[in-house]
C-alpha angles and dihedrals in degrees: 000000000000135000098209134082128177139185125250125191098204124040110232117249114244117314096325119135113257138183138235117217141172123020095351091052089050091051092048097046105030105027106028091028093213113186134210110281094032120122121231137179122231132189139185091207092245097104098281130109128189128203111211140172120232110236105172135005111205131177095265104020147021121227117216138182116217116233109173142340130228128198119216109220112209105187098186117039109218122203111192116203107195129186111232107265132179108310096249092051094047091049091050093051092049090054094049095041089055091051090050094055103256111170099204137013117204114191111216133208107214135166093270101031123120114266117250115201111227092230090061097045100094093049091046093054090047089053092050091049091050091051090051092049093051091047092052091051091050096049093040093234126156103212120075113201119237111236112211132212110269111268135190112255090244090059097044098053092061096065120114115253125193094212139007132349122209140164129199113245125164093209097051115121090220120078126221090236089065093071093052094067090055125085114288114262124218094229137019128193104200120185126198125183127226126255105310093034129228127335118235089252091055092050090052089050092051092048091051090049091057100259119143119220115231130191126209093205144291097304122088105239129200114253094253092047093050095047095047092046092053094045091047091055092049092047094047098047102033112019112031 
């Protein structure tokens, strides 16, 4: 019906006309060149989407009339714990994880992860959040993943999970497909290592913390390939 989606900070009250300002107005009017009478989708990133008709496009704002709302139902909440990889790879995974409906992305500092200087951390998180927002707009999703502050693996594995805990491991005797024939779980905490994978000590730590190792097959996949493959399977079988 429409190829454009934008972010709104405040959900409009009732059927009252409302306006879009700032960066999203600029994107709508100057980049997407949306015209009066066109229909657009909007989201607040909290699982809701709104279809609206553009009424007026002014210099500083766009006026819209709400038509209908749509709730995005994510049945299995996925938390992705991801070892810090090379920047381009990490950015790519954030984009694709957002498209595949991940609820939370937790960056991990592991033995083989890429170093992240503390003075660059704030800008890096802002970049990740911007990538996720743009990905959600492109795929017309309603749920924006929360991106956590990078944690050491030892800290991350102790969090409470209302469901299942897994980690990707190419030498695990259990295959990822095995979990898909089981009953759907409400929440999954899925961990993926950086380039180079997990050390033996990290695997022992994960096993002790109650995580199950899962393999995606006999081939050694790149980090981004493994993560996207696993998330696609979860999304296809349990969420879409």
